[in-house]
Structures are given as structure tokens and as C-alpha cells.
N, C-alpha and C positions, 0 to 999 in steps of 0.2 A: 668130711663127707657126711657124716651123720647131722652134722650142724645145718648144711645146706639142705639136707632132706627135711629138718624139722621147719626150716624157714619156708620150704616150698609147700610142706604140708599146712602151715599156718596161713600162707596166701591163699591155698585152695579153700580152706575153711572160710576165710575173710571173704572171698570172692562168693562162695556159696551163701553167705549171709548177706550180702549186698544183693545178690540176685533175688534172694527171697524177699527182701525189702521191696525191690522193684516189682516184683510179682504182686505183693500185698497192696502196694500203692496203685497198680494197674486195675486190681479187682475194685478199688474203692472208686477210681475214674470211671470204670465201667458201670459202677452203681450210681452215677450222677444223675440228676434230673432228666437229662436228655435220653440216657438208656432207659430209664423208667417209663418215659413216655412212648417210647417205642414198644415197650411190653404191653401198652393200653391202647394198641392202634384202633380197636373197635369203639373205644370210648372218645368223646369230644376232648380236644386237647385243652389241658389246664392253663389258666391264667397264672403266670409264675407270680409268686409272691418273693421279692428280691431285697437284698439289703441294699440301702442307700449308700452309694460309693463316698469315700471319705472326702474327696474334693467338694461334692455337693454338701455333705453333712456339716463340714466344716463352717460354712456360711452362718447356720444357726441350728445347733443340735436340737433346741427345743422345738422346732418345727417337726420333727421326725419320731421322738420319743414320747411314749405315753405318760401320763402323769396321775391318772386315777386307776385304771385297770388295764392289766395286760391280756392280750388275745394272741394266741399262738405261740410258737415255741421261741421266737427271737428275744423276747423280753420275760420270759417265764423263769422265775425263780421261786420254788416252793416257799422259802421263808421270806419272800419279799411282800410287802402289804398291797403291791399291786396285783397279786395273784388273786386275792379276795376269794379263796376257796370256801369260806363259809358262807358268804354271800351266794356264791355260785351253785353249792349244794342245794339251797333253798330254790333255787331256779330249776335245778335238775329235778326236784320231787315235783314241783308244778308241772314242767312239761311231761314227765314220764306219767303223770296221772292225767294227761290229755287236756290240761288247762283248767282242772278242776281244783280250786285252792282249798276246798274242804276235804278232799280225799287224804286218807291215811292208811291205805290199805297196801302199800307196796312192800315187796320182799326182796331179799338179796338177789334172787332170780331174776326180778325185772330188771335190775341194774346190770346184771351179767349179761343179759340179752342184747342190751345196746353195746356193752363193751365189747362182746363177740363180733358184733357186726362191724364195729369201727377197727378192730383189730384185723379183720381181713381186708380192710382198705389201706393198711399201712403203708404198702409201697406206693400206691397211687397218691396218698396224702404227702408223702415225702418228696415225690416228684413234682409237686407243686412249689417248692421252696428252692431258691437258689443256694442259700446257705445250707450247711449240713449240720446236724445235731446227733452225732453217734452215741453220745452218752445217754440219749433218752431210749429207753426200751420199748418194744412193741405196746406192752401194757401201760407204761407211762404216757405215751403218745396218745393211745386210745382214750385214757382217763382225763388227759387235758382237753382233747377234742370234744369229749361228752359234756364237760363243765362249761367250756367256751361255747359250744354250739348250743347248750340250753339256755346260756346266758342271753345269747343273741335272740332266740325264739322268744323267750319270755319277755324280754324288753321290747323287741320290734315286731313280734310275729302275729300279735293279737290271738293268741291261743285263748280257747273259751269263748269267742265270738260265734255266733251262728252264722251260717253262710249268708243269709239274708241280709246281716247287718254288714257284711264285708263287701260293700258296694263301692263304687268309684268315688261317691260323694261323701262317703264316711271320712271324716278328718283322721289323718293318721297319727297326728301329734296332739296329745293333750294340750290345753290352752296354756298351762304352766309352762310346759316344754317348749312350745312355739315362742313364749314370751322370753323364755331362757335363751334360745337361739339368738333372737333379736337383740336381747339384753346383751349378750356376750359380745355380738358383733359390733354394738356401739361402745362397748367398754364400760358399761354402767349396769347397776342393779336397782331394783327399787329403793327409793328412800323413804325412811319412815317420816311419818307426820309427827312432829314434836308435840303438838297439841292433842294427839290420838290417846286414847285410854291405853292401859297397861296391856290389855288382852289383844288389842289391834295391833299395838307395836311387836308382841311376841308372835302373832300370827304372820306379821309382815316379815319379822326375822326368820320364822320357820320357812316361809315361802321363798325369801332370799336364799337361804341354805340349799332348799330343794333345787333351786335353780341353778345354783352353782354346780351342784352334783350333775344335773342334767346337762349341763353345757360340757363339762369334763368327760363326761360318760359318753356322749355323742361324738365329741371331737376324738376320743382316743379309739372308739370302736368304729367309727365310719371313715375318719379323714386320713389315718395313718397308714401308709403302704406297707410297714413292717409289722404292724398289729393287726393282722388278718388270719383267718383260716379259710381252706376251700369251702366254697359254698355248696358243694356237693355233700360235704359233711353234715351241714345244717338240714339240707333236704332229706338226708337219710333219717336223721334223728326226727325230723318231722314226719315222714313217711311211717316210722315205727310208731310215733305217737298217736297218730290220727287215723292210721291204717290206709293211708295214700288217699283219702277222700279229697283233699284240697293240696295245692301247691304251696310250699313255704316261700318260693321265690314271689308269687303274686302277693302274698300278705305283706312280706317284707318291703317289696316296691311300693306300696302305698305309703310307707313311713318315708320311703326316699323322695318320693314326689314332694310330700309336704315339707320335707327338710330343705329342699333346693328352692321353693316358692317364696318363703319371707324375704330372703336377700336377693331374689329375681336372679339366682344363677341359671335357672333353666324354668321356663313356662310353656315349653313345647309339649305336644302330647306325648303321652309315656311310650317308650320304646317297646318293641317286641321282645320277649324274653326267650326267643329262640334263636341261638343257643343261649342256655342259663348263663348268668353272671358267673365270673370265676371267685368273687368275693365281695364284701360290701362296698369297697371302694370302686371296684369296677362296675357295680350297679350304678353308683353316682355317675361314673364316667360315661355309662350308656346313655344318660340323659343329657351330656355335654356333647351332643353331635350337631355340629353347624350346620345349618341350611344354606350356608353361603357356597355356591356352586364353584367347582374348580375348573376354571377356563383353560384353554390351550393357547399359549402364548404365540404359537405360530413362529417360534424363532428357528426352527428346524434343528434343534439341540440344544445341548448344554452350553451357556455362555458364562462370563465372568461373574463371580459370586457377587450378590447384591445384598446390601444391608439396608435397613430403614434409617430414614433420616428423621430428625426431631420434630416436634410438633412446631416448634419454632420456625425451623428452616421450612417446613411445608407451607405455613402461614405466608411467608414472604414470597412464595409462587402462587398465591392466591388460592390455596387449597382451604375450604371451610371444613369445621369439624362440626358434627351434629349428633346429639344424643339419641339413641333408640330406646324408647320406652318398652320393655318386654311385658309389662303389665297390659299394655294395649295392643302390641304387637307380638304375639308369642314367638318364642324363640329361645336362645341361650346366649351366655356370654361371648361366645365365639362368632357370632354373626356380625363380622366387620365387613362392611362392603361400601364400594364407590357407587355414589348417585350423582344425579343432575349432570350426565356427560363426563364424568370423572373429576367434577370440581369440588364435590363434597364427600367426605368421609365419614360414613355413619358407623358410630361405636355405640353398643350396648352400655347403658349406665353401669358403673362399677363401684361399689363400697369397699374402698381399700382399707380394710381392717385386719386384725390378726387372723380371725378365722379363715377370712377369704384367701389371704396370701398363704396360709398352711395348707388350704385345700388345693390350691393351685400347684404348690410345691410337690404336693404328694401325688396328685395326678400327672404331673409330669415324671415323677419317679416310677409311677406305674407303667407309663408309655415307654420309658427307657429300657425296662425289661420285656415289653410285650408289643414292641412296634409293629410286628409282623401280625399280631393278633387283634390290637386295639387301635392301630394307628398312631399319629404324632399330632393330632389337632391342637390339644391343649398347650404342647411343647410349641407349635408355630404362634399361638396366641401369646404365650408368654414371652417368646422372641420378640413379638411385636410391641408388647408393654415395655419391655426392658430397653428397647432403643428409642421408641418414640417419646417416652416420658422419663429419661433418665436425668433430667435437669429440673431445678426447683422451678424455673420459668416455664417449663413444659407442663409441670403439674398445675401451675397457677392458672395457665390457659385452659387446660382441660377441666379445671373446676369453674372456671367463670362460664363456660359453654354449658355446664351441667352434665358433663360425661363422667366427672370424678367427684368422689365426695370421701372424707375422711375426718377422724377425730385425733390424728396424731398430732405431735408437737407443732411441726411446720411442714411446708411443701418440700423442703431439702430432705427431711426424714423420709418422706414418701418416695421421693425420687431415689433415694439410696435403697429402699427396699426393692423397687423395680429394677434399678441397675444390676442388682445381684440375684435376681430372679432365675436366671439360667446359667449360673457359674457351675462349671463341671458338667454341663449337659452336652451329650453328643448329638448334634443335629445338623443335617445337610439343608440349608436354606435354599439351595437351587435345585433340589429334587422334588418336582411336583407331586410325586406320590407322598412326600412327608409335609411340605409346605403348601397348603391349600391356600395361602395368601401371597403366593409368589406372583401370580399375575396382577394382583392389587399394588405390590410393591413396585413392580416395573411400571406400572401406569403412572404411579405418583412420581416415580423418578424421571419418566419422559416429561412430565408437566414441570417438573422442578428444573430441568435442564433447558426449558423454553426461555429464552431471553426476554421475548416480548411479554409473556405472561409475568415474569417476575418484575419488568418495568412497570406494567399496569399494576401490580400488586403494591409495589413500592409507592407509586404515586397516590393510591388508593389510601394506604395506610398512613403516609406522611403529610398529605395535602387535603385529602377529600373527606377526612373524619369531620371537620368542622363545616356545618352546613353553609355557613356564610362565605367561606373559602370557596365552596362548590359553586355557590350563586355567582360570586365575583369572576370565577373562571369561566362559567357559561356565558356571562354578560360580555367579558372581554372576548370570547370567542365569536359571539355573535357581532360585536362591533367589528372584529376584524374581517368577518365574512361580509358584512354590509360595506365596509371600505373596499373590499376587493371587487365587490359587485359593482360599486359606484365608479371605481377605476375603469373596469371593463366597458361600462356603458359609455363613460366619457370618451375613451378611445374610440369606440365604435360611432359615437355622434360626430367626433372630430373627422373622421374618415367619409362618413357620409356627406358631411358639409363640404368638404374639399372635392368630392366627385361631383 
């Protein structure tokens, strides 16, 4: 009897412990980003900074991990060289001094003022991340946000410039940084002249090293979905530093515009910054808004799912592909549209290099976590690329017409990158709210299903490419027509003579 009571008592204790575990886990769940967002109902909803799912990351982890500097909590380790705390501390001093590099009058109280303001934003900051970092205390998170926010402001915020110099025409990127972006995109760096003097060679080496740093820094801070901090943190630091006289978003947006122009990612007018961007990657995404209108298919509802056919297949139906020059016609990479009555697909020029593909992958990851807030246009564009240019022959055709350029090993390698562009992505191609190219895809499918069009395209491709064959066919057709006319007149003459 006593033994049974002991067993029952143990079971009660075990159940009590299990109930406590469930209770604690429920508290953690209730402290999730969704719950935090409800506590900030009066503030703009934040753009989530999410972890890239394993199925997508497994395609190429290098596309999502920083290699030069870590920003935010996901890749932060104090003992890691990517933390760059000494470098960031120097930027903190510069920002806290209002952009005055000569100031040296800061005291511990000045740092504490910023840290206290950031500690008060702790729950709001944590609500912007889908992943949790419970081991990071309020003080540690505030300290990391101060370092990273000041690093971003000092690098891209043009602190120390007067308001007059902060005009739209002022270049946001230095010449060396812009060259670095172009050099990285082309997979090359300046080559030293063997006949140059030692001083020139040394300067070239120094400049090349700086460009490497600029490229790595821009890629890590701007392009990576997991390597971000909420933009309202940067704005708060900027407000405390400048007294709220200017907007940090407007200053940094100048850099974003110039970052997208050299590669012709976007040449459209700058977007409105209301509501403000969620982070730097979102700021780039705001520039990638297609001007292609989303048309109503008029099909009366959802129909069978439809995928894109390849460039080679569309060519057999007489569809022509024409490049759109964004330098002459402002727009962005997403401006894919049909022209000439649906017989020509106009596609913006694309330089398929490592930086472009990395940016597209991370913009897609951003949309996967924030489809309700930012849409899915980049995902729809990547789905288009992954299906129309998934073979070496497709890449070759696009290269011939001037839509695609690359410096990779061969066309098959580029096609492999495109084919894997949307692996692990959740996307409903038949939802017009998600897929802005849905009507374009269906119009091309109707054209492909037209047998007369395919026959005419086949004749044109197989027999009418040679002008002499064309002349011969025309001559034979005229001869046939003349023979028929002559026969008709002969019959008519015979009837008239008989009458």
C-alpha cells in the first residue's frame, strides 16, 4: 500500500513537472514575433528578417552567409573575425560625434544615452526576427545594434555632409566603390601594368585591395537576408546623433539608387519612403517594383496550374525575344511584357554574374517571409527565369539576341544556376495576386498551342532563313498563280468561242 502511494506521488510530481514544462514553452510561444507585433499595434508592422529554409540554403550556402562582416544576431559571435568590433567601435565614435571625424570629446554618458534608447526597443527589435536568440540579453542586443547601426550609418549615411550637398545629383558611391561593384560583377579586378613603376603598381594593388573590401562589405551588408538589422534602429541612432534634422532613410536611399544603377537592376525613379524600409535589403526591394501592369485574364476563376515553356519552345511558335535597354527606358529587371500583339516578349537585359544571382536569391528569401507586406514580384520573375532558360540552348538563344550576358564557364553552367533559382520556394503561380506575369504566361501558351502559328514558324526557321530559298519560293508561287490564271482564261475563251 505504501509502495502504491509512493508511485502515485512520483507520478503526480512527474505530471506537475511536465505541466510546468508545457507552461514555460507556451510562454515562449506567446513571446514569438507575432505576439510582439500585436503589442506594437500603433507602430508600422516590421518587415521580418528570417532564416533561409534548409531546402533553399542547401542549393548554395555561400549565397546567404556573410564573408566579411556580420550584421545582426544570426551570424554574430563575439570571438568571430566577422564581428569586426574594433572597426565598428571607430564608426560608433564617428556617428556619436555627429559625423565629425576630429571630435574627441565623447564620454561614457554619451554611449549610455544611445544604449538606453536601444534597450527600450528590445521587444520591438526581437519581433522583427523569425529566429530567436534567448541567450542574448537586453544589454548585449542593444550593444550589438549600436555597433551595427553606427557601422551602416558611417558607411552609407553620408554623415558630416551638409544638407545642400545631399542633393539627388550627388553621387552616393565613390568612384572606387562603383568600380568595385562593376569589377565584382564581371569577376575581375584592375590588372597591374608590368611596365609601370613600383609606386604605380603599389597604388594599383592598394586600390585593388580596397575594391575587394568594398565589394565584400556591400554584398554582406546589403544583399543578404539573414545579415540585417531593423531600419528603425538605424533611424533612431541617426535621430539621436543629428537631433532629428534629417532622415537617415533618405541619405542611405541615395546609396541604394547608385548601387542598383551600374548593373541596370533598376533605373526607375526612386520609390516613396513612406512607410520606411524594414532593412537595407528591403530598401533595394522597394526599387525593384515592376511597372508591368497585372491584367485580368477574364477566365472566371482559377484554372489548371500553368508553367512557362522554354525559350526554344516559344521560338518554335514564332515568339520573338527582344532586349529592353533600361538605360534608355527607365524601369527595373522585372519589366517583362508582351509587345507587337503578343508576338514579341520584351525582357530587360540581365548580366548573369554571381552578385546578380545572390541578390535575386536573397530578395526571394525576403519575399518568402514577407509576402503579405512586400509582395512576390521578384519570386515571380525568378520563376520565369528558372523555367524559360533552364537549358544551355535557351541561354544561347537569349545571349544571341542580347538579353543575357555572362562570364561563366559555359551556357550550361548558367542554365544550371537558373534552374535551381527557385528550389525550396513556396509560390502559387496561378494566384494573380502573387504572380504578376500570370496573364503573360497564358497569352504565350495560347500562342504556342496554335498549330498554324507553329507551322508558319517552322517554315520560316527551316526554309526561309536563306534569302535565295525565299526568292525561289516566291518565284514558284508566282509561276503557279500565273499558270492558274492562264488556265482560267483559256477555259473562259473556249466557252465564249463555243457560244
